[in-house]
GULUMSE-645216 format. One record per residue: residue number from 1; x, y, z of N, C-alpha, C in turn. Coordinates in steps of 0.05 Angstrom, whole numbers. Layout:
ATOM   resi     n.c1     n.c2     n.c3    ca.c1    ca.c2    ca.c3     c.c1     c.c2     c.c3
ATOM    NUM        X        Y        Z        X        Y        Z        X        Y        Z
...
! end
This chain:
ATOM   resi     n.c1     n.c2     n.c3    ca.c1    ca.c2    ca.c3     c.c1     c.c2     c.c3
ATOM      1      961    -1829      -17      965    -1802       -6      946    -1798       18
ATOM      2      922    -1807       17      903    -1804       39      912    -1818       63
ATOM      3      923    -1843       59      933    -1859       81      956    -1845       95
ATOM      4      975    -1833       80      997    -1818       91      988    -1794      108
ATOM      5      967    -1780       97      957    -1757      111      944    -1765      137
ATOM      6      930    -1787      137      917    -1797      161      938    -1805      182
ATOM      7      959    -1819      173      981    -1827      191      994    -1802      203
ATOM      8      999    -1781      187     1011    -1757      197      994    -1743      218
ATOM      9      968    -1743      213      949    -1731      232      949    -1746      259
ATOM     10      949    -1772      257      949    -1789      282      975    -1784      297
ATOM     11      997    -1784      282     1023    -1779      295     1024    -1752      309
ATOM     12     1013    -1732      296     1012    -1705      307      996    -1704      333
ATOM     13      973    -1717      333      956    -1718      357      970    -1733      379
ATOM     14      983    -1756      372      997    -1771      393     1020    -1756      404
ATOM     15     1034    -1741      388     1056    -1724      397     1047    -1703      416
ATOM     16     1024    -1690      409     1013    -1669      426     1004    -1681      452
ATOM     17      991    -1705      451      982    -1718      476     1005    -1725      494
ATOM     18     1027    -1735      482     1051    -1742      497     1063    -1718      511
ATOM     19     1064    -1696      495     1075    -1671      506     1059    -1661      530
ATOM     20     1032    -1661      526     1014    -1652      547     1017    -1669      572
ATOM     21     1019    -1696      568     1021    -1714      591     1047    -1710      606
ATOM     22     1069    -1704      590     1095    -1700      603     1095    -1675      619
ATOM     23     1081    -1654      610     1080    -1628      624     1061    -1629      648
ATOM     24     1042    -1649      648     1022    -1651      669     1022    -1680      680
ATOM     25     1045    -1688      692     1048    -1715      700     1030    -1724      722
ATOM     26     1019    -1705      738     1001    -1712      759      972    -1712      750
ATOM     27      967    -1708      724      940    -1707      714      932    -1735      705
ATOM     28      905    -1740      706      894    -1764      695      881    -1757      668
ATOM     29      871    -1778      655      860    -1773      628      832    -1786      626
ATOM     30      813    -1771      614      786    -1781      610      786    -1799      585
ATOM     31      763    -1812      579      761    -1829      556      766    -1814      530
ATOM     32      758    -1788      530      762    -1772      506      790    -1761      503
ATOM     33      806    -1764      524      834    -1755      523      839    -1729      538
ATOM     34      819    -1718      551      823    -1693      566      839    -1699      592
ATOM     35      859    -1683      596      875    -1685      621      861    -1670      643
ATOM     36      861    -1681      667      848    -1668      690      861    -1676      716
ATOM     37      857    -1660      736      865    -1666      763      843    -1655      782
ATOM     38      837    -1669      803      816    -1662      821      826    -1659      850
ATOM     39      817    -1638      863      822    -1634      892      795    -1638      906
ATOM     40      792    -1660      920      767    -1667      933      765    -1653      960
ATOM     41      740    -1646      966      734    -1637      993      726    -1661     1010
ATOM     42      726    -1659     1036      722    -1682     1053      693    -1691     1054
ATOM     43      688    -1717     1050      662    -1729     1056      638    -1720     1040
ATOM     44      642    -1712     1015      620    -1702      998      612    -1724      979
ATOM     45      585    -1727      975      575    -1746      955      581    -1736      927
ATOM     46      585    -1755      909      590    -1749      881      564    -1740      867
ATOM     47      567    -1724      847      544    -1714      831      530    -1737      817
ATOM     48      503    -1737      819      488    -1759      807      472    -1749      783
ATOM     49      462    -1767      767      445    -1761      744      420    -1745      752
ATOM     50      413    -1726      736      389    -1709      739      392    -1688      761
ATOM     51      415    -1686      774      419    -1665      793      428    -1639      778
ATOM     52      427    -1617      792      436    -1591      780      460    -1581      795
ATOM     53      480    -1573      780      506    -1565      792      509    -1535      790
ATOM     54      517    -1523      812      524    -1494      813      554    -1493      813
ATOM     55      566    -1477      795      595    -1478      792      607    -1451      783
ATOM     56      633    -1449      788      649    -1428      776      669    -1441      757
ATOM     57      675    -1427      735      693    -1439      716      709    -1417      702
ATOM     58      733    -1423      694      750    -1404      680      766    -1419      659
ATOM     59      768    -1407      635      784    -1417      613      806    -1397      607
ATOM     60      831    -1406      603      852    -1388      596      871    -1402      577
ATOM     61      887    -1386      563      907    -1396      544      933    -1381      547
ATOM     62      955    -1393      542      981    -1380      544      987    -1364      520
ATOM     63      994    -1339      524     1003    -1321      502     1029    -1309      510
ATOM     64     1051    -1320      502     1077    -1311      510     1084    -1320      538
ATOM     65     1091    -1300      555     1099    -1307      583     1076    -1308      603
ATOM     66     1053    -1300      595     1031    -1301      614     1006    -1313      602
ATOM     67      987    -1321      620      962    -1332      611      941    -1310      606
ATOM     68      925    -1314      585      904    -1296      579      877    -1309      585
ATOM     69      861    -1296      602      835    -1307      610      816    -1304      586
ATOM     70      805    -1326      577      786    -1325      555      758    -1321      565
ATOM     71      751    -1334      587      724    -1332      598      725    -1340      627
ATOM     72      711    -1326      644      709    -1333      673      684    -1323      685
ATOM     73      673    -1337      705      651    -1327      721      659    -1326      751
ATOM     74      684    -1331      757      693    -1328      784      690    -1299      793
ATOM     75      677    -1294      816      672    -1268      825      648    -1255      812
ATOM     76      634    -1271      796      610    -1261      782      587    -1280      788
ATOM     77      567    -1280      770      544    -1298      774      552    -1327      769
ATOM     78      547    -1345      787      554    -1373      783      539    -1385      759
ATOM     79      550    -1407      748      536    -1422      727      519    -1444      739
ATOM     80      499    -1453      725      482    -1475      733      480    -1494      709
ATOM     81      483    -1520      714      481    -1540      692      467    -1565      703
ATOM     82      446    -1574      688      434    -1600      695      452    -1623      685
ATOM     83      454    -1644      701      471    -1666      694      455    -1689      681
ATOM     84      464    -1696      657      452    -1719      643      475    -1738      636
ATOM     85      479    -1758      652      502    -1776      649      502    -1792      623
ATOM     86      478    -1793      610      477    -1807      584      487    -1789      561
ATOM     87      489    -1763      566      497    -1744      545      517    -1723      555
ATOM     88      538    -1732      569      558    -1713      579      575    -1704      556
ATOM     89      581    -1677      556      598    -1666      535      626    -1679      537
ATOM     90      636    -1688      515      663    -1699      515      684    -1678      511
ATOM     91      707    -1682      522      730    -1664      520      723    -1636      530
ATOM     92      709    -1635      552      703    -1610      566      695    -1617      594
ATOM     93      691    -1597      612      688    -1602      640      664    -1620      647
ATOM     94      641    -1620      632      619    -1638      640      627    -1667      641
ATOM     95      648    -1674      626      657    -1702      626      666    -1712      653
ATOM     96      676    -1694      670      686    -1703      696      666    -1697      719
ATOM     97      643    -1686      713      624    -1679      734      617    -1703      752
ATOM     98      612    -1727      741      605    -1749      759      627    -1757      779
ATOM     99      652    -1747      774      674    -1753      793      676    -1732      815
ATOM    100      659    -1712      814      661    -1689      832      637    -1688      852
ATOM    101      641    -1673      873      620    -1667      892      621    -1638      900
ATOM    102      602    -1629      916      601    -1601      925      627    -1595      940
ATOM    103      639    -1572      933      664    -1564      946      689    -1573      931
ATOM    104      686    -1592      913      710    -1602      898      719    -1581      878
ATOM    105      745    -1583      872      757    -1566      852      772    -1583      831
ATOM    106      773    -1573      807      787    -1588      786      801    -1569      767
ATOM    107      822    -1580      755      836    -1566      733      837    -1586      709
ATOM    108      834    -1575      685      835    -1592      662      850    -1578      639
ATOM    109      860    -1593      620      876    -1583      598      865    -1593      572
ATOM    110      860    -1575      553      850    -1581      527      871    -1575      505
ATOM    111      875    -1594      487      894    -1589      465      881    -1573      444
ATOM    112      893    -1551      436      882    -1534      415      882    -1549      388
ATOM    113      902    -1565      383      902    -1581      358      878    -1600      357
ATOM    114      872    -1612      379      849    -1631      380      823    -1616      376
ATOM    115      820    -1593      389      796    -1577      387      791    -1568      359
ATOM    116      813    -1559      345      811    -1551      318      804    -1574      299
ATOM    117      816    -1597      305      811    -1621      289      782    -1629      290
ATOM    118      770    -1626      314      742    -1634      317      722    -1611      311
ATOM    119      733    -1588      302      716    -1565      294      705    -1549      317
ATOM    120      716    -1553      341      708    -1537      364      720    -1509      365
ATOM    121      741    -1505      349      754    -1479      347      759    -1474      317
ATOM    122      758    -1448      309      764    -1442      281      793    -1449      274
ATOM    123      796    -1462      251      823    -1472      243      843    -1449      239
ATOM    124      833    -1425      231      851    -1403      225      852    -1382      247
ATOM    125      842    -1389      270      842    -1369      292      871    -1366      303
ATOM    126      882    -1342      301      910    -1337      308      915    -1337      338
ATOM    127      893    -1333      354      897    -1333      383      904    -1361      393
ATOM    128      892    -1381      380      896    -1409      388      917    -1422      370
ATOM    129      942    -1421      379      964    -1430      362      968    -1460      363
ATOM    130      979    -1470      341      984    -1499      339     1002    -1508      361
ATOM    131      995    -1530      373     1011    -1541      395     1005    -1529      422
ATOM    132      987    -1510      423      980    -1496      448      959    -1511      463
ATOM    133      952    -1500      486      931    -1512      503      912    -1490      514
ATOM    134      889    -1499      522      870    -1483      537      867    -1496      564
ATOM    135      872    -1480      585      870    -1491      612      844    -1483      625
ATOM    136      832    -1502      640      807    -1497      653      810    -1499      683
ATOM    137      795    -1483      697      794    -1484      727      765    -1485      735
ATOM    138      757    -1505      751      729    -1510      757      726    -1513      788
ATOM    139      705    -1501      798      698    -1505      826      668    -1511      829
ATOM    140      661    -1533      842      633    -1540      847      624    -1527      872
ATOM    141      606    -1508      870      596    -1493      893      575    -1508      909
ATOM    142      556    -1519      894      533    -1533      907      520    -1552      887
ATOM    143      507    -1572      898      493    -1592      881      464    -1593      891
ATOM    144      445    -1591      872      416    -1591      879      404    -1616      868
ATOM    145      386    -1628      885      373    -1653      877      350    -1649      858
ATOM    146      338    -1625      859      315    -1619      841      318    -1592      829
ATOM    147      305    -1588      806      307    -1563      792      296    -1539      808
ATOM    148      275    -1543      823      262    -1521      837      281    -1508      857
ATOM    149      298    -1524      870      317    -1514      889      339    -1498      875
ATOM    150      347    -1508      852      367    -1494      836      356    -1467      826
ATOM    151      331    -1467      818      318    -1442      808      316    -1422      830
ATOM    152      309    -1430      855      307    -1412      877      334    -1400      884
ATOM    153      355    -1417      882      382    -1408      888      391    -1388      866
ATOM    154      385    -1394      841      392    -1376      819      378    -1348      823
ATOM    155      353    -1349      830      338    -1323      834      351    -1307      857
ATOM    156      360    -1321      878      373    -1307      900      400    -1295      891
ATOM    157      415    -1310      875      440    -1300      865      436    -1276      847
ATOM    158      415    -1277      830      409    -1255      812      402    -1230      828
ATOM    159      386    -1233      849      378    -1211      866      403    -1198      879
ATOM    160      421    -1214      889      446    -1204      901      463    -1190      880
ATOM    161      465    -1202      856      481    -1190      835      470    -1164      826
ATOM    162      444    -1162      824      431    -1137      815      435    -1115      836
ATOM    163      433    -1122      862      437    -1103      883      466    -1093      883
ATOM    164      484    -1111      878      513    -1104      877      518    -1085      853
ATOM    165      505    -1092      831      508    -1075      807      498    -1047      811
ATOM    166      475    -1044      825      464    -1018      831      482    -1002      849
ATOM    167      494    -1015      869      512    -1002      887      537     -992      872
ATOM    168      547    -1009      854      571    -1002      838      564     -978      820
ATOM    169      539     -979      809      530     -957      792      529     -931      807
ATOM    170      519     -932      832      517     -908      848      545     -897      854
ATOM    171      563     -915      861      591     -906      867      604     -894      842
ATOM    172      600     -906      819      612     -897      795      601     -870      786
ATOM    173      574     -866      790      562     -841      781      572     -818      798
ATOM    174      577     -823      824      588     -802      842      615     -793      831
ATOM    175      632     -812      823      659     -806      812      656     -791      786
ATOM    176      638     -800      769      635     -788      742      623     -760      744
ATOM    177      604     -756      763      593     -729      766      614     -710      778
ATOM    178      632     -720      794      653     -703      805      670     -693      782
ATOM    179      677     -710      763      693     -702      740      678     -682      723
ATOM    180      652     -686      720      636     -668      703      633     -641      717
ATOM    181      630     -641      743      628     -615      758      654     -599      756
ATOM    182      676     -613      757      702     -600      753      704     -589      725
ATOM    183      694     -604      705      693     -594      678      676     -569      675
ATOM    184      653     -570      688      634     -547      687      647     -522      700
ATOM    185      660     -526      722      673     -503      736      695     -492      719
ATOM    186      711     -509      707      733     -500      690      723     -485      666
ATOM    187      700     -493      655      689     -480      631      666     -461      637
ATOM    188      663     -453      662      644     -433      671      615     -440      662
ATOM    189      608     -465      666      581     -474      659      563     -475      684
ATOM    190      541     -460      683      522     -460      705      501     -481      699
ATOM    191      496     -499      718      479     -522      713      460     -528      736
ATOM    192      440     -544      730      423     -556      750      427     -587      746
ATOM    193      420     -602      766      424     -631      764      397     -645      760
ATOM    194      395     -661      740      370     -676      734      366     -698      756
ATOM    195      342     -709      758      337     -730      778      357     -753      777
ATOM    196      366     -761      754      384     -784      751      413     -776      753
ATOM    197      420     -750      748      447     -742      751      460     -728      727
ATOM    198      445     -722      706      456     -706      684      458     -677      693
ATOM    199      480     -664      687      484     -636      693      473     -620      669
ATOM    200      453     -603      674      439     -590      652      443     -560      653
ATOM    201      455     -549      632      457     -520      629      434     -511      611
ATOM    202      416     -495      623      393     -485      608      400     -458      597
ATOM    203      405     -457      571      411     -432      558      386     -418      550
ATOM    204      365     -433      543      338     -422      537      318     -445      542
ATOM    205      297     -439      558      278     -460      564      259     -466      540
ATOM    206      257     -447      522      238     -450      500      210     -443      509
ATOM    207      190     -449      492      162     -441      498      145     -466      497
ATOM    208      121     -463      508      101     -485      506      108     -508      525
ATOM    209       95     -531      521       99     -554      539      128     -565      537
ATOM    210      137     -574      560      164     -586      561      164     -614      548
ATOM    211      188     -623      539      190     -649      527      192     -671      548
ATOM    212      170     -675      562      170     -695      583      160     -722      573
ATOM    213      158     -742      590      150     -769      582      124     -768      567
ATOM    214      123     -784      545       99     -785      528       99     -765      506
ATOM    215      117     -746      506      119     -726      485      140     -735      464
ATOM    216      139     -722      441      158     -727      420      173     -700      415
ATOM    217      199     -702      413      216     -678      410      233     -681      385
ATOM    218      234     -660      369      252     -658      347      277     -643      356
ATOM    219      300     -655      351      324     -646      364      347     -642      345
ATOM    220      361     -620      348      387     -615      336      408     -620      358
ATOM    221      430     -632      352      448     -640      373      477     -641      363
ATOM    222      496     -639      382      524     -644      377      534     -659      401
ATOM    223      544     -684      397      554     -700      419      585     -701      418
ATOM    224      597     -697      441      627     -696      441      637     -709      467
ATOM    225      663     -717      467      676     -726      491      686     -701      506
ATOM    226      694     -704      531      704     -682      547      729     -669      534
ATOM    227      743     -684      517      766     -673      503      758     -654      481
ATOM    228      732     -653      474      722     -636      453      718     -651      427
ATOM    229      727     -676      425      724     -691      401      695     -698      396
ATOM    230      684     -689      373      656     -694      366      653     -722      354
ATOM    231      634     -737      364      630     -764      354      604     -766      336
ATOM    232      586     -746      339      562     -746      322      548     -719      324
ATOM    233      538     -710      302      523     -684      302      506     -681      278
ATOM    234      484     -666      281      469     -657      257      468     -626      256
ATOM    235      487     -614      271      489     -584      272      515     -576      258
ATOM    236      515     -553      246      539     -541      235      546     -551      207
ATOM    237      566     -539      195      574     -545      167      586     -573      164
ATOM    238      597     -584      185      610     -610      183      591     -633      188
ATOM    239      566     -627      193      547     -649      199      542     -666      174
ATOM    240      542     -692      178      537     -711      156      508     -714      150
ATOM    241      491     -709      170      462     -709      167      451     -685      182
ATOM    242      433     -670      170      425     -644      181      396     -643      188
ATOM    243      381     -664      184      353     -664      192      350     -667      222
ATOM    244      330     -655      233      325     -658      262      318     -687      269
ATOM    245      328     -695      292      323     -722      301      297     -722      318
ATOM    246      279     -739      312      255     -741      329      258     -764      349
ATOM    247      254     -758      375      256     -777      396      230     -779      412
ATOM    248      225     -803      421      202     -808      439      212     -807      467
ATOM    249      205     -786      482      215     -781      508      202     -801      528
ATOM    250      219     -812      547      209     -829      567      207     -858      558
ATOM    251      222     -866      538      221     -893      528      247     -908      533
ATOM    252      262     -900      553      287     -913      560      282     -943      565
ATOM    253      299     -959      554      297     -988      558      285    -1002      533
ATOM    254      275     -987      514      265     -998      489      287     -996      468
ATOM    255      286    -1012      447      307    -1010      426      309     -983      412
ATOM    256      287     -967      413      287     -942      399      294     -918      418
ATOM    257      300     -924      443      304     -902      462      331     -889      460
ATOM    258      332     -864      471      357     -850      473      372     -859      497
ATOM    259      397     -850      500      412     -856      524      398     -843      548
ATOM    260      400     -855      571      385     -847      594      390     -818      602
ATOM    261      415     -809      602      422     -782      610      410     -761      592
ATOM    262      408     -766      566      396     -747      548      366     -746      552
ATOM    263      354     -770      554      325     -771      558      316     -757      584
ATOM    264      332     -761      605      325     -749      631      326     -719      631
ATOM    265      343     -707      613      346     -678      613      326     -664      596
ATOM    266      311     -679      579      293     -666      560      270     -651      573
ATOM    267      263     -659      598      240     -647      612      244     -617      618
ATOM    268      268     -607      615      274     -579      622      270     -561      598
ATOM    269      263     -572      574      263     -556      550      236     -558      535
ATOM    270      227     -535      525      204     -535      507      213     -528      479
ATOM    271      195     -522      461      201     -515      433      219     -490      433
ATOM    272      241     -493      419      261     -471      417      281     -471      439
ATOM    273      279     -490      458      298     -491      480      326     -499      471
ATOM    274      345     -488      485      373     -494      479      388     -500      505
ATOM    275      408     -517      503      423     -523      527      447     -540      522
ATOM    276      462     -545      544      485     -563      543      481     -584      565
ATOM    277      486     -609      558      482     -631      577      509     -644      582
ATOM    278      516     -647      607      540     -662      616      530     -688      627
ATOM    279      535     -710      612      523     -735      618      544     -755      629
ATOM    280      539     -765      654      558     -786      664      557     -811      647
ATOM    281      579     -825      646      581     -848      629      561     -870      635
ATOM    282      554     -873      661      534     -893      668      507     -887      658
ATOM    283      502     -862      651      476     -854      639      479     -851      608
ATOM    284      502     -860      598      507     -859      569      512     -887      559
ATOM    285      537     -893      553      544     -919      541      559     -937      561
ATOM    286      564     -928      585      576     -945      606      603     -956      597
ATOM    287      606     -982      603      632     -995      596      632    -1008      569
ATOM    288      611    -1003      553      610    -1016      526      631    -1004      508
ATOM    289      629     -978      503      649     -965      485      647     -975      456
ATOM    290      660     -960      439      663     -968      411      686     -953      399
ATOM    291      689     -954      373      713     -941      360      712     -910      363
ATOM    292      688     -899      368      685     -870      370      683     -860      399
ATOM    293      672     -877      416      668     -869      444      682     -890      462
ATOM    294      704     -883      475      717     -902      493      699     -911      516
ATOM    295      704     -934      527      688     -944      549      689     -924      573
ATOM    296      667     -922      587      665     -905      611      672     -875      606
ATOM    297      662     -866      583      666     -838      575      643     -820      584
ATOM    298      649     -798      598      629     -777      603      626     -762      577
ATOM    299      601     -752      572      595     -739      546      584     -711      550
ATOM    300      587     -695      529      576     -668      528      558     -666      504
ATOM    301      533     -658      508      515     -653      486      506     -624      485
ATOM    302      509     -611      462      495     -586      457      470     -592      442
ATOM    303      447     -582      452      422     -589      439      405     -564      434
ATOM    304      387     -567      414      367     -547      408      341     -562      401
ATOM    305      320     -556      416      294     -569      412      278     -554      390
ATOM    306      275     -567      367      261     -554      345      231     -554      350
ATOM    307      220     -575      361      192     -577      366      185     -598      387
ATOM    308      163     -595      400      152     -614      419      123     -620      412
ATOM    309      116     -645      408       89     -653      400       80     -676      417
ATOM    310       54     -682      415       42     -705      429       40     -729      411
ATOM    311       46     -726      385       45     -748      367       71     -748      350
ATOM    312       78     -772      342      102     -775      325       96     -764      297
ATOM    313      117     -755      284      114     -746      256      107     -769      239
ATOM    314       92     -764      218       83     -786      200      107     -797      184
ATOM    315      124     -780      175      148     -789      160      168     -801      180
ATOM    316      183     -821      171      203     -834      188      226     -815      194
ATOM    317      232     -812      219      253     -793      227      280     -805      221
ATOM    318      300     -787      215      327     -797      210      338     -810      235
ATOM    319      354     -830      231      365     -845      254      390     -832      264
ATOM    320      392     -829      290      416     -818      303      436     -841      307
ATOM    321      459     -838      297      478     -861      298      487     -869      325
ATOM    322      492     -850      344      504     -857      369      486     -858      393
ATOM    323      469     -837      398      457     -836      424      435     -857      431
ATOM    324      429     -876      413      410     -896      420      424     -916      439
ATOM    325      407     -928      457      418     -946      477      407     -974      473
! end
């Protein structure tokens, strides 16, 4: 029985390989069986051992009539990989790197059946169907002879990417604030704008010191989408948890911090202060989203500051399910 099973497995792999080869007649095959084709640029040296390769890559798979992109960095931050010709990954793009040079492009095809057989894909994954393929697209951007040059190039790419991200954030926040201002006008909300861009309706400033950076504030809150759907609250009869939430103001960027838009607005309120915060999505959860908050959602928070102190409470404060960042 074992021998028959082995024979069937070999026949299945050979059948898949034959089918792939027939569909990609202009492709060549690596030692591991990966199909590939290369478009060379003129007069470029091939990649050598110990060099570092800067590249773009994309993986996709066919689902019905169109391809679904599984992973890509085209138009994003390039990848960097050191080349070790003694340990090249088999049945993936590193296997063909020594055949390429700067400016070269390649396409390759991976059999889903083979990947599952070798444990590279979950056997029961429904996205990767039996007999299917994963297609790869590779472009070699640059080749570096030493690590230090690759590191300098990476740092420059990161600087450019971060600057682009900040510009995109500024553009997005303008659009999101416009939507919030229209919401405020429609609902007759009088507001001031925080330094970062939260629209703050001060219903009562409260008394004593404001909840600025370095202070601790105990907060009652209700968070909702612009549609009015509440995603979390400790206020009212429907609240699942009714204890005040203690937050450390000015700690954005730490695992315990609140969303940026909420933190930025706290400086307007002292003990007993009440207000409504219209928070742009980029100062909330951005494009992450979850089952309760869709990606790129502007948010509305009704808040009441129970207390403002210079020290945290001794007892552990109840955790707020959503507004942490």
